[in-house]
N, C-alpha and C positions, 0 to 999 in steps of 0.2 A: 597731441596733449593726452590720448585715452592710454596711447601707448606707450609712452614717459610714466605716466602713474600706474599702470603693470606693470612697467619694469621694476620700478620704484617701490611696489608692492612685496613683487617677487624678490627684492632684498632685503625687505625687510622681515620677509616670512623665511627667507634663508638663514638670514643671523639671528633672530629671534633662536629658529630653530638648532642652529650650532651652538648657540649659547647654553638652551636646553640641555640638549646633551654631554655639554661640557659641565652641568651642573652651578651653573653662575660663575663659575672660575673665573679670575681675571689677573694678571699681574699687578702687584700693587705698587705704583709710580711715583711715589713721595719722595725718594732719594735715586739717585743714580743708579744705571743697570748697565749689563753689557751690552756686547753687540748677537750673545747666543739665547738671551733672554727671550727675542722675541722667536725666536726658534724653537720654543719647548712645546711638544704637542701634548696635551693635557690627557689625550686617550693611548699614551704611548710614551711617556718621559724615561730617560735612558734607558732605552730598551737593549742594550748590549747584556750578553751574557756577562755576568758578575764576578765570575771567580776564574780566573785564567788559566791557574795552576791545577785544578782540577775540574776536568770538562765532561760532561755528560750530555745527550742529545734532548733525554726526555725530560726537559723543563718546559715552565711556565711562569711568568714576568707576571707581579701582582702589582707594581708602580698602576700610580694614575688616582682617579678623586675618588677617596673615602670620605664617610661623612665623621664630624669631629665634634668632640662638645668640652666645653671646661668647667669643671665643677669642684667644689670644696673637698679637698682632702679625705674629709670625714665621712664624704658619702659614699655609696656602695656603688656609683654610678650613674649615668646621667639619665634623669625623666624623660628628655629628648634630646637629639644633637642640633646645632646651630648652623649648621652647613656643610660645605666640602671644603677639603684639604687635600693639597696636590703632593699626594707620595710619591718622592722622598725626600722633600723637603722641610727642615723644620718650622714649627708653626710658628716663630717669630720670623721667617724668612720671608721676602717680595714675591717669591714664586709658589710659596705655600696656597698663594690666594688668600692668605687668614693676616697672616702680620699683628700678631697679638702676643705679648708675654703671659709665662703661668704663674711661675716662681713657687715658693716651697709649699705654700699652704693650699695649692692647687695640684688637682691631676687633669692630663691630656687625655681625653679617649679617642678610640679611632674604632669603625665599624667599618664595615664592608661584606657584601653577599659576592660571592664568587663563583663559576663554572668550572668544575674539574675538566681541563682538558681527557679527552677520552685514551688519550696515552698514558695515562698516571693511572685509570683502572685495573686493577689485579695489584698494583704494585705497593707497596710500602711509602708513602710519603713524606716527604721531608720539609719542613714551614722553615725558609732558613730569613736572616735578618742580615743584614749586613752592617751595621751599627745603629742604636739605639740609645738618647743620652735620657735617662740614665737608669734607673728600676724598669724594668718593664715584665710584665703580666699577659700570657698569651692566652686568649679562650676560643676554643673554637666549637662551635654549636653550646654554648654555655657553656661547656666545660673547662676547666683550667688545663692546658697542655704545660704549663712552667712557667717557671721564673729565672730572671736574667737582672743581674747585676753589672752594669761596665757599659761606658758611653762609646768606645771605640774599639771595639773587639766583636768579631762576628760570633753569632750564636745559631744553633739549629733546636728543632724540638720535631721529633717524629708523630707526627699527629694522626696515624694510622687507627688508633683505637678510638679516636674523637667525630669520625667523619658519622655521615648517615647515609643513606641508601638515596641515591641520584647524583645529580652532579652538584646541585646548588648544595655551598654552603657558608654557614655564617664564621668570619673572624672577627673579633673584638681583641683591642689592645690597649692595656692602659699603663700611662706614663708617669711617675713621680721624679723631679729633678730639682735637687735643692740651689743648684748652679754654686756661686762663691759662699754658700750658707752651710754646706755639709764638708766631711771630710773626706768626700771622693775625688779621684782625679777628674779636672774638669777642665784645663788646661788655661786659655786666656780671655775664657765668659765670663764674665762677671754681672751683679744685676746692676749696678750702675755702669755703663760703658764709660770710659775716658783715656787719654794717654796710651799706652799700650795694651790696652784692657778693652775688650769686644762685647759685643751684641751676647746676649743668650741664646743656646743652642738647645733647645728642649724636643726629644720624641725623634721618630725617625728621620734619618738622615743619610742613609743607603738604602738600598733594592733591597727589596722584599719580595722571594721567590720559591716556588715549589719547585720540587724535583721527584722523579719516580724511581724508585731502586728497589734491586731485589731485596727481600729479608737478609741473606748475606750481602754485602757492600762494603766497601773501602769508606774511611770516615777522615783520613787524612793520612797524608804521606810524608819523610822526612829524607828531603836530598842533600849530601853532602860533597861535594868536588873535591879531589886531593890532585892536584897539576903534578905534584912532585913524583907520587907512584901512577901517576896516569890512569885515577879511578874514580867510581863514583860509586860512593855507598848510598843505598836506597830501601826505606822500611817502611810498611803502613801498617795502618790501626785497623782491623775490619772490625765490624760487628759482627757477629752471631757467625762466627766463623766455627767448622765444623772440623772432627777430626779428620787426617787427610788433607784437607784442604792445602793449596799451592798458591803462592803469588808469582806470575809470570812475570817480568821485566825486561823491556827492550827499549834502547837506546834507539837514536835515528837521526843520520844527517841526510835530512828531506826524504827520498821513498828509500835511500840506503841502509840496512840492517848494519849498526855498528857494533852491539853487545849486545849479549842476551843472555838471562840466566834463570832458572826457575828454584823457588826456595821453599821450604814451610814458611807457614802463615805465622806470623810473630818473630820470624828471623829477619834478618840484616844481608840484603844481596851486595855485592861487591861487584862492580863490573868494569872489567877493562877496557878503559878508551883510549884506543892507539891511535897514532899519527892523530892527537891530539888537538883541536882548532879554539886556541886560548880566546875567551871574551875579552875586551878591552874599551877604554872609553874611544876609542880611534875603530874597533872592528867588534861590533856586537852582537856575535855567533851565537845562536843559540841551536842547540838540539830538540830534538821531539824527545818524549817519554810516552809511554805505554806501562799499564800495571792492571795486572789481570787478577781476577782469583779465579783458579780454574779446581774444578768438583769432577772427577770423572771424565778427564780429559775433554771438559766444554770449561768455557768461561763464564762464569755465574756474573760476575758484574766486572767493567772494564773502565778504568779513565783514561782521559788523555792529561799531558804535561807535557814540561819542557825544565832543561837545566842549561847553565852554562861553566865551562872549565874557567876557574878564576881562582884568584886566591889573594887574600889580602894579608899586611903581614908587617913586622918592623924588621929593621937592617940596621949595621952600624955606616955611616958613611966613611970616606976615608980619614977624616977625623975624629970619628969614635962615637958622632951623635947618630942618635937614632931617627931613622927616617921612615913611613909609611911607605909600603913597598905594593905594588899591586903589578901581580904574577912575577915575583921576585925581582922587581927593578923600580924605582923611584919614580912617581909620577907625582908631580907637585899637584894637589886637591883644590880646586878655588869654584866657589859657587855663591850661591847667596844663601840666607836666610828667607825660610821659604813657611809662611805662616799658611798658607793654604785656605784664604777664605775668599768670601765672593760676595760683591757688594748684594745682588738680587737671591744669592741661594744660601749668603753663610758658609757654613762647614761643605756645601754640597752644588760641585758646579754644575750650572745650567744644563750641559752637554757634554759626552765625551770629545768632542772637537772643541769646547772651551778649556776642558782638562789638558789635553794634548796642545792645545795652543800654549801653555807657559812654558812647558819643556821644550817643546820645538825651538819657541822663540829663546829660550835660555842658551840651548846650544848656537844659536845662531850667531847670540854675544859672546860666544868663545869659552862657556863654562862646562867644565866637565863632573861636576859636583853638585846637589842641591841639598842642606840642611832643613831637615823637614821639622819643623821647631813648636812643637809643644802640642802635634797632632798626630793622629796616623788618618793613612787618606784610603779611598776607595781601593780594593786588590786590582782592577784594570790600570791605577795612577803607576801603580809598582811595575806592572809588568810594562807600562809604555816606557817607562825608563829603562828597564832591563833591554827593550828591543830598540833602544837608541842609543844607548852604552853612556847613560848617565849616572855615575856615583851618588849613592844617597847615605845620610847618617841619619840615622831616625831616633829622636828624641821620645821619651815616654812625657805624656801629657803629666801638668804638675798638680798639685792640688794641697788643701790644708796648709795653707802656709801661715808664716808668723813668727821664724826666725830669722838671725841677722846673718849678713851676708858680708865677706870680706873677702875683696876679687883682687886683689895683690898675693901674688904665689910667694911662699916661704914665709907669710907674716902672722903672726901670732897677734889678733887685734881683737874683730869683734866676730868673727865665725862662731854659728853656733849650730847644733845640728839641733833639728826639730823633735821634741819628744811628744809622741805620735802615739795616740791612743792604740789599743789591740786593732779596734775596729778600723782605724783608718789604717793601719799598717798593713791589715790584711786586706782592703780594697786594693792597695797600691798593688802589694805582691801578686794577687791573685789576677788582676788587669795586667802588670805586666808580663805576668807568665803567661797570659793568651796572648797577647799583642806580640811576641817572640814566635810563640808556637804559629798564628799564622799569617806572619810573615817571612819566616826562617829560609821557604824557597828561593825567595826573589832573589837572585846573583847582584843586583844593583846595589843591595842594601850594604855596607862594607863597616858601618860603626854603631853601636849602641850608645846612648846617653843616656843612663837614668837619671839626671839631676839636672837643672840649668839655675844657677843664680843663684842658688840656696834655697828655692821656691821648694817647701814641705821635706828639704833633704833630712833625712833620718838614716842610722846607722850605714855610713855611707859605704866602707870596708865590706862591710857583709853583704849590702845588696850590690857590691861592683863584683865581689868574688861568686857570688850566686850566680850572676848576671855571663862572668867570663867560662864557670861551671856550664851552666846552661847552653851556652853556644862560644864551642873555642875556637871555629873556623871564623870570628870576624874580631875586631876590635874593639873596645869597652874605653868609654870616654865618662870615667866618673861623674864628673864635677865639670859642668862648663862651666865657665866664667869668675871661678870661684870656691870659695872653702874646699880648700884641695888637701887632700891626705895622699897617703905613698901609696895607692892603688890602683887599678886599671894602666891602660897603654900609654896617656895623653895627658900631659900639663896642656891647658887651652885656657886662655887669656881672653878677655872683654876689653877693648878699649874704644873708645869712640873721640873725636871721630876716625883720625890717624892712625895707619898700621903701627903695631907695636908687637913685642913678643919678649916672653922671657930670656934670660940668660940661658942659652945653649950648654954653655960648660958648666952649669951649677944644675939644670934638670932636665939637660937633653942626654945624659950619658945612658939611661933606663926606660926612658918616656920619649915619644914623639911630642916633638912642640907646635902647637897651633895657634893661632890665632883666630878664636872660635866665634868672635864677632867685631866687627868695626865698620866707617862707615857712615850711612846714616845720615846720608846727605839730602834736604829735603828742597821739592819745588811743589806750590801748592798751584797745579794749573788750574786756571780759571774755567768754570762749567765741568769739573770733572773730579771735583771733592765730594767726601761724602758729607760734611758739614758746611756751613759758612763762616766761621772761624774755629780758633783754637785748634787749626792745626800746625803741626810743627815738624820738625827734624833737628838734629844733631847740628847742624850748619843750613843753615835757608839760602835758596839762590831764587833769584826772578827769573833765569832764564838759560836754554840748553847749553848753550855756549858754555857761558860761567861757571856749570854744573859738570861739564864733562873735562874741562879745564883742570879743575880741583879732582876730579876722579883721576887722572890719568897721572897726577902726582903722586897719587897714592900707588896706583901699579908699578912707577918707577921705584918707588920705595920697598914694596913686596919685591921687586928683585934682589935688591940690595940683601934683607932678609932671610930669604930661601938659599944665598950663597953661606951666611952664618949657620943654617940650620933649620929654618922652616918648613914643615911639611905640608900645611893646608892653611886655609885662610876662606873667612865665611865673610862677605860685605852684605849688610843688612839694606835692603834687601829685594826681592822680586817685585813686588808690587805696593804700592799705598795699601794700606787698609784703614779703614776708617778715618780717625783722627791723624793717625801716621802720615805723613806724604813722602818719605824718602825710599820709595820706588824706585826701580828702572821704568817701570809702567804706571798710569795712573791705576787707581782702584777699579773703575772702568773695562780697562786693557783696550780704551781707543788713542791714547798718545803714549808713545817710545818717548823716554825725556829725554836720551841721546840718541845718536846715529850709529845703530845695529854695526854697521860695519868699522866706525871706529873704537867703539865695545870691541868689539871682535881682535882689532890690531891690536889694543893695547892688553887684552887679554891673553893672546896667544903668545906671547914672549914670557910669558910666567913656566910655559912647559919647556922651553929652553934645555935640554938635556948637558949642555954644558955648564949651566948654573954649579952642577956638586958634581963630587969628582966621588 
């Protein structure tokens, strides 16, 4: 008995000690969670390097337990902090350990004291945020380092002037987010979630990290492949460049040097890529890239990156119908609408393994494309799509709703453009520009979608033409699902539940014809739903067999539509999300509703090249 008591005492002591080290953090289990939630380490959540397209070795991850407080918006800051929050999970999420809403009348505050890595000493120190929703002010040792507005784009502050002697530094962050009570882009989060609208997401929701750089350093690069000319254009933004500084750019196939150019800083290099290895959905080959700032024959700064040789374009088939081409060949693009939500992390996947699971599973099901719906993902998501050969359509997150929607192409009836205020327009334009800049180098992205189903849609032709000019290397789907204008590269119909398409002989002479949403077949699996009732799909089923029988009739119909002009289709959706139960998988990712091998067989027939001449 004494031995048993001693063991029990040691166990309790160890347990309490671990809890104390974790700041009393615990996963909130009032709703379903994914299998990865239990794998989250509160001392090192999401530890992976967060920016695969611009890699340096000298960095420090700041994810982990911070102090938090929610106070009235009118106050200047909290008198005291309420407890611990697990960064980078939004305060409303189960993984944050808080699970509280904030709202437009309150502010969310974070505070942490960090110890700078020794490798950062003597360097300029950059403080990076992957994403924070929505208005953020950052303080370092009590001084404001900067303000950022935008919920989906990364931002950086050079905090070197605010650091104090010694390694210990205080970082404080204030966040205000009006959710759907403000004019800013906010995606599908609302104050009162129901139907297709989901739980609010407030505050830090992507990795926070430090980076040590030279005074002169690369801030961003821009990489554009041209497979017709066998070239890659590369430019870089350099902070504090000096007269005579050069950029040395090298492309690599493993350890083999493919191409090399040295140019003046501020110029664009054109690298010859001989014997180019094209990237595709079946062969996702990536080249390595290095960009260095050279001064007096020495590298002042260097980053590692990668690129792919691939092309997305339009071209006519034998009947003169425009088709979406990958590397100058027609490839039918087929994949799910993907909301990118998690029952435990909301916007944020619990782990990198969880994030890659979704993409891998969709590949196994036979999909070659994902439509990233009204959300932007962490950079590692896009890098994984690059690595696995998954095409991606990127939506702009919507906001400031209120105009009327006409989903029928060619019909003058209910469609209106939103009369947005100058403030609202400014938020949209600034964030759309920042999103495209941050995602430009990821080859998986082949389509930009500025508007969806008229949600906040405004000045459609102007915004579309601006997007086309901003990035001529990709296609622009100006208005997914309705309120169509004669602009952009695509006519995109939404039709539930069965497949349909705009008549190609009318709309397909100048634009690709796509089915931007369909399906939505629902099955609420007992024990795996977000809520007990009010679960819905566009057509509901009670088992996987009946669900697949109906789904297979859809892929049969898609084959017929491809023959006459359909270039792409998007099925709703990857997973259930909150009250929606129309996913291939349940929201917790624990049940795949239809056999993967049957889905793969049904989907793979859509890529038969003999369907299109």
